[in-house]
C-alpha positions in Angstrom: -25.1 -21.7 2.8 -28.9 -21.3 2.6 -30.2 -20.9 -0.9 -32.9 -18.5 -2.0 -35.1 -17.6 -5.0 -35.6 -14.0 -6.1 -35.8 -11.6 -9.0 -34.1 -8.2 -8.9 -35.3 -5.7 -11.6 -34.4 -2.2 -12.8 -30.7 -2.4 -11.9 -27.6 -1.0 -13.5 -25.7 -4.3 -13.8 -21.9 -4.2 -13.4 -21.0 -7.9 -14.0 -17.3 -7.8 -13.2 -17.0 -10.6 -15.7 -13.8 -11.0 -17.8 -15.0 -8.2 -20.1 -16.5 -5.9 -17.4 -19.9 -6.1 -19.2 -22.3 -3.4 -18.0 -26.1 -3.8 -18.7 -28.5 -0.9 -18.2 -32.1 -1.5 -16.9 -31.1 -5.1 -16.2 -32.7 -7.9 -14.1 -31.3 -11.0 -12.5 -33.2 -14.1 -11.5 -31.8 -16.2 -8.7 -32.9 -19.8 -8.3 -31.6 -22.0 -5.5 -29.0 -19.4 -4.6 -27.5 -19.1 -8.1 -27.9 -16.7 -11.0 -30.3 -18.5 -13.3 -31.1 -15.6 -15.8 -29.7 -12.2 -16.6 -31.2 -9.8 -19.1 -33.4 -6.8 -19.7 -35.9 -6.0 -16.9 -38.9 -6.1 -19.3 -38.1 -9.7 -20.2 -37.3 -11.1 -16.8 -39.2 -14.4 -15.9 -40.1 -13.4 -12.3 -39.3 -16.0 -9.7 -39.6 -15.8 -5.9 -39.4 -12.4 -4.1 -39.3 -9.5 -6.6 -37.0 -6.6 -5.7 -37.1 -3.3 -7.5 -33.5 -2.0 -7.5 -34.7 1.5 -8.4 -31.7 2.1 -10.7 -29.1 1.0 -8.2 -25.9 -0.6 -9.3 -26.0 -4.4 -9.0 -22.5 -5.8 -8.7 -20.8 -8.9 -7.2 -20.1 -8.9 -3.5 -16.7 -7.7 -2.5 -14.0 -10.3 -1.5 -11.7 -9.1 1.3 -8.6 -11.3 1.1 -6.9 -10.2 4.3 -8.5 -9.2 7.6 -8.3 -9.6 11.3 -11.9 -9.1 12.3 -11.4 -10.0 15.9 -9.2 -6.9 16.4 -12.3 -4.8 16.1 -12.2 -4.8 20.0 -8.9 -2.8 19.8 -9.8 -0.2 17.1 -8.0 3.1 17.8 -6.0 1.7 20.7 -2.5 1.9 19.1 -1.7 4.9 16.9 1.2 6.5 15.1 3.7 3.6 15.5 5.6 1.5 12.9 4.6 -2.2 12.7 7.2 -3.7 15.1 6.4 -1.3 18.0 2.8 -1.4 17.1 2.7 -5.2 17.3 4.2 -5.3 20.8 1.4 -3.1 22.2 -1.3 -4.9 20.2 -0.1 -8.3 21.5 -0.1 -7.1 25.0 -3.7 -5.9 24.8 -4.8 -9.1 23.0 -3.1 -11.4 25.5 -5.0 -9.7 28.3 -8.4 -10.4 26.7 -8.3 -13.1 24.1 -7.8 -16.2 26.3 -11.6 -16.3 26.2 -13.0 -17.5 22.9 -16.1 -15.5 23.4 -14.1 -12.3 23.2 -12.8 -13.4 19.8 -16.4 -14.2 18.8 -17.5 -10.7 19.9 -14.7 -9.0 18.0 -15.3 -11.2 14.9 -19.0 -10.4 14.9 -18.4 -6.7 15.3 -15.9 -6.8 12.4 -18.2 -8.9 10.2 -21.0 -6.4 10.8 -18.7 -3.7 9.4 -17.8 -5.8 6.5 -21.4 -6.6 5.6 -22.3 -3.0 5.7 -19.4 -2.3 3.3 -20.6 -4.8 0.7 -18.2 -7.7 1.6 -19.6 -11.2 1.1 -16.4 -13.3 1.5 -13.4 -12.6 3.7 -10.1 -14.4 4.4 -9.4 -13.8 8.1 -6.4 -14.7 10.4 -7.1 -14.5 14.1 -6.9 -16.4 17.4 -9.5 -19.0 18.5 -10.2 -19.8 14.8 -13.5 -21.5 15.5 -15.0 -18.3 16.9 -14.6 -16.6 13.5 -16.3 -19.5 11.6 -19.2 -19.3 14.1 -19.5 -15.6 13.7 -19.5 -15.8 9.9 -22.3 -18.5 10.1 -24.4 -16.2 12.2 -24.0 -13.3 9.8 -24.4 -15.5 6.7 -21.1 -14.6 4.9 -18.4 -16.8 3.5 -15.3 -17.2 5.7 -11.9 -18.4 4.7 -10.0 -19.2 7.8 -8.1 -22.0 9.4 -5.3 -23.0 11.8 -3.1 -20.2 13.1 0.6 -20.9 13.6 2.8 -18.9 15.9 6.0 -19.9 17.7 5.8 -19.3 21.4 2.6 -18.7 23.5 -0.2 -17.2 21.4 -2.6 -14.5 22.5 -5.2 -17.2 22.7 -3.3 -19.0 25.4 -2.3 -21.9 23.2 1.3 -23.0 22.7 2.9 -24.1 19.4 2.5 -27.8 20.2 -1.3 -27.5 20.0 -1.5 -25.7 16.7 -1.1 -28.6 14.2 -3.8 -30.6 15.9 -6.1 -27.6 16.0 -5.6 -27.0 12.3 -6.4 -30.6 11.5 -9.6 -30.4 13.5 -10.7 -27.3 11.5 -10.2 -29.2 8.3 -12.2 -32.1 9.7 -15.1 -29.7 10.4 -15.7 -29.4 6.7 -15.7 -25.6 6.3 -16.2 -24.2 2.8 -12.8 -22.4 2.7 -10.2 -23.8 5.1 -6.5 -23.5 5.2 -3.5 -22.7 7.4 -2.4 -19.2 8.4 1.1 -19.0 9.9 1.6 -15.4 11.2 4.8 -14.8 9.3 8.3 -16.0 8.6 9.7 -14.0 11.5 7.3 -15.4 14.0 7.1 -19.0 12.7 10.1 -21.2 12.2 10.8 -23.3 9.1 9.7 -26.6 10.7 6.3 -25.2 11.7 5.9 -23.5 8.3 6.7 -26.8 6.5 4.3 -28.8 8.7 1.5 -26.3 8.2 2.1 -26.3 4.4 2.1 -30.1 4.3 -1.2 -30.3 6.1 -2.8 -27.8 3.9 -1.7 -29.5 0.7 -2.8 -32.9 2.1 -6.3 -31.5 2.7 -6.6 -29.3 -0.4 -6.6 -26.0 1.6 -4.8 -22.7 1.2 -1.7 -21.3 2.8 -1.7 -17.7 3.9 0.9 -15.6 5.7 2.2 -12.1 6.1 5.1 -11.6 3.8 7.6 -8.8 3.0 5.5 -6.2 4.8 8.3 -4.0 6.2 12.0 -3.5 5.8 12.6 -4.6 9.4 10.9 -7.9 8.7 13.2 -8.4 5.7 16.2 -7.6 7.7 15.2 -10.0 10.5 14.5 -12.9 8.1 17.6 -12.3 6.1 19.8 -12.2 9.2 18.2 -15.4 10.5 18.1 -17.5 7.3 20.5 -15.8 4.9 17.8 -14.9 2.4 14.8 -12.6 1.9 11.2 -13.5 2.9 10.0 -14.5 -0.6 13.2 -16.6 -1.3 12.9 -18.2 2.1 9.3 -19.2 1.3 10.3 -20.4 -2.1 13.0 -22.6 -0.6 10.4 -24.1 1.7 8.1 -24.8 -1.2 5.6 -22.3 0.1 4.8 -20.5 -3.1 2.1 -21.7 -5.6 -1.5 -21.3 -6.6 -2.7 -22.4 -3.2 -0.7 -19.6 -1.5 -1.9 -16.1 -0.5 0.7 -13.7 0.7 -0.5 -10.6 2.5 1.3 -7.2 1.8 4.4 -8.0 -0.4 5.6 -4.4 -0.1 9.3 -4.9 -0.3 10.1 -7.0 -3.3 12.8 -7.0 -5.9 12.4 -8.0 -9.6 13.5 -11.6 -9.0 11.0 -12.1 -6.2 8.2 -10.7 -8.3 9.1 -13.2 -11.0 9.0 -16.0 -8.4 5.5 -15.0 -7.4 4.3 -14.8 -11.0 5.9 -18.0 -12.2 4.6 -20.0 -9.2 1.0 -18.6 -9.4 1.2 -17.2 -5.9 -1.6 -14.7 -5.1 -1.0 -11.4 -3.3 -3.4 -9.6 -1.0 -2.7 -5.8 -1.1 -3.5 -3.8 2.0 -2.8 -0.1 1.1 -4.5 1.6 4.1 -2.5 -0.5 6.6 0.7 0.0 4.7 0.2 3.8 4.7 -0.7 4.1 8.4 2.1 1.9 9.6 4.6 3.6 7.3 5.4 0.2 5.7 5.8 1.5 2.2 4.2 1.1 -1.2 3.8 -2.3 -2.8 5.2 -2.5 -6.3 1.7 -3.0 -7.8 2.4 -1.9 -11.4 5.4 -4.2 -11.5 3.5 -7.2 -10.1 0.6 -6.5 -12.4 2.9 -6.4 -15.4 4.5 -9.7 -14.4 1.1 -11.4 -14.2 0.8 -11.8 -10.4 -2.9 -12.3 -9.4 -3.5 -9.2 -7.2 -6.3 -9.1 -4.7 -7.4 -6.6 -2.1 -7.6 -6.7 1.7 -8.2 -4.2 4.5 -6.0 -5.7 7.2 -7.4 -5.4 10.7 -9.3 -2.5 12.2 -6.3 -1.5 14.3 -3.9 -1.0 11.5 -6.3 0.9 9.3 -9.0 1.8 11.8 -11.7 0.4 9.5 -12.2 -2.4 7.0 -13.4 -0.4 4.0 -12.9 -2.2 0.7 -14.1 0.9 -1.2 -11.2 2.8 0.3 -8.9 -0.1 -0.5 -10.0 0.1 -4.2 -9.6 3.9 -4.4 -6.1 3.9 -2.8 -4.9 1.1 -5.0 -6.1 2.9 -8.1 -4.6 6.2 -7.1 -1.4 5.7 -5.1 0.4 3.9 -7.8 -0.3 6.5 -10.4 1.6 8.9 -8.1 4.4 6.6 -7.2 5.0 5.6 -10.8 4.3 9.0 -12.4 2.0 7.2 -14.8 -1.7 8.2 -14.6 -2.6 5.0 -16.4 -0.6 2.7 -14.2 -3.4 0.9 -12.4 -6.9 1.3 -13.9 -10.3 1.2 -12.4 -11.3 -2.0 -14.1 -8.2 -3.8 -13.0 -8.8 -2.7 -9.4 -12.4 -3.7 -9.4 -11.3 -7.2 -10.5 -8.9 -7.2 -7.6 -11.8 -6.8 -5.2 -14.0 -9.4 -6.9 -12.9 -11.9 -9.6 -9.3 -12.0 -8.6 -10.3 -12.7 -5.0 -12.4 -15.5 -6.2 -9.5 -16.9 -8.1 -7.3 -16.8 -5.0 -10.0 -18.7 -3.1 -10.0 -21.3 -5.8 -13.6 -20.4 -6.5 -13.5 -18.3 -9.7 -15.9 -20.8 -11.3 -18.7 -19.9 -8.8 -17.9 -16.5 -7.2 -16.5 -13.0 -8.1 -18.8 -12.0 -11.0 -22.5 -11.8 -11.9 -22.9 -14.6 -14.5 -25.4 -17.3 -15.1 -24.6 -20.4 -13.0 -22.5 -18.6 -10.4 -23.6 -18.3 -6.8 -25.7 -15.2 -6.2 -23.4 -13.1 -4.0 -24.1 -9.5 -4.9 -24.8 -6.0 -3.6 -27.0 -3.1 -4.5 -25.1 0.3 -4.5 -27.3 3.3 -4.2 -26.9 6.1 -6.8 -29.1 8.7 -5.2 -26.3 10.7 -3.5 -24.9 13.9 -5.1 -21.5 12.2 -5.8 -23.3 9.8 -8.2 -24.5 12.5 -10.6 -23.8 12.7 -13.4 -22.9 9.1 -14.0 -20.8 8.4 -17.1 -18.9 5.2 -16.2 -20.3 2.9 -13.6 -17.0 1.1 -13.1 -15.1 4.3 -12.6 -17.8 5.5 -10.2 -17.5 2.4 -8.0 -13.7 2.7 -7.7 -13.2 6.5 -7.6 -16.5 7.9 -6.2 -18.6 5.3 -4.4 -18.5 4.8 -0.7 -19.3 1.9 1.7 -22.2 4.2 2.9 -23.8 3.7 -0.5 -24.2 0.0 0.0 -27.9 -0.6 0.5 -28.5 -4.4 0.3 -26.2 -7.4 0.3 -27.0 -11.0 -0.6 -25.0 -14.2 -0.2 -26.3 -17.2 -2.3 -29.4 -15.1 -2.8 -30.1 -14.7 0.9 -30.1 -11.2 2.3 -27.5 -10.4 4.9 -28.1 -6.6 4.6 -31.4 -5.0 3.8 -31.9 -1.3 3.7 -28.6 -0.8 5.5 -29.6 -3.1 8.3 -27.5 -6.2 9.1 -29.8 -9.2 9.2 -28.0 -11.9 11.2 -26.4 -9.9 14.0 -27.6 -7.5 16.7 -25.2 -4.7 15.9 -26.3 -2.3 18.7 -25.7 -5.0 21.3 -22.3 -5.9 19.8 -21.3 -2.2 20.0 -22.5 -1.9 23.6 -20.5 -5.0 24.7 -17.4 -3.8 22.9 -17.6 -0.3 24.5 -18.0 -1.8 28.0 -14.6 -3.5 27.6 -12.8 -0.2 27.2 -11.7 0.2 30.8 -10.4 -3.4 30.9 -8.4 -3.0 27.7 -6.9 0.3 28.8 -5.9 -1.2 32.1 -4.1 -4.0 30.3 -1.7 -1.6 28.8 -0.8 0.0 32.1 0.1 -3.3 33.7 3.8 -4.2 33.9 
């Protein structure tokens, strides 16, 4: 990641550190891509480019812990279906188009452009032709956590299961910043492949991420096949632990929540997707009380239609008040940490990402406060979670280097990406009509 030197002054700093420290009229100095100084604007030792934040909120970049950026090409294609029926249609469309790695690259770049405009600086992504995602992230300048996909039977990328382990090894060999293995799920990947993927990841010091306990139908399938629930099945395989990220975790009992907490397993919540696919409500207050590290994701842009982390924060902070009957069930500060510091912890990078602190890498955004919904402003943290919008994101920096300036994505030609995606509509529609 290219480093940079700059000074940002006149900001309302929301650090997202362990104490949620907020500093008015603050400045940060970035040297070689890291925060080198934080303090009052009037005392800032200016270094490099000087940016006047104009009173905007300066906060850490958001960390999206579960996405499928490549599915941007199919946004809005499949609506009003539960997960299982929805997947059959999605996979048919993907199979018709995604044998070509360049199609995955196009979808990934379009999705990343959306993420950048929404303040995301790091994303964990699971999609076909894995190398296309890493290349798209490099072009845009964001951090990408990806790796080898595992799937029993022919994948939508045209590869069979016999090629997956070698492909995953090659991705580790490439030396990516965040690399792991991403089996699709316990109902689409058998125990032998799950174990092989896990062994490789632990040998290489990577992460293990899979969909888990998303729907009741998934639980029923796995229980009928293996005689135990999804989480217990993963536990028996040794696939729980501090190097594991489980997406969704909607259908859990108390014992399974305890297993996640005791093992240090991380959970990526995806409230918008769970609502739209009628998957249910994750037991967030219960997981939180047990000490599970909860992070936030958006899932893909066909299960939620966008990848909006501000919406994910607001839903997480409000849904569980209603489902629990407790208005204090999930607070704004807890949710903001889910989108920042907790995500960094799940990436194994809490020491360098997730908050604005001296010594950490300068991944941050400026959030505009000049819209009517920002006045009056009493609590910046509450504003971010309950009022702010991705449309308020003005500038985004990764290691001090701008990836969004004045709302314009710096590393990608967004208009060209949109035109190329729109031109594919007839082909994608035709794929669903074929027998």
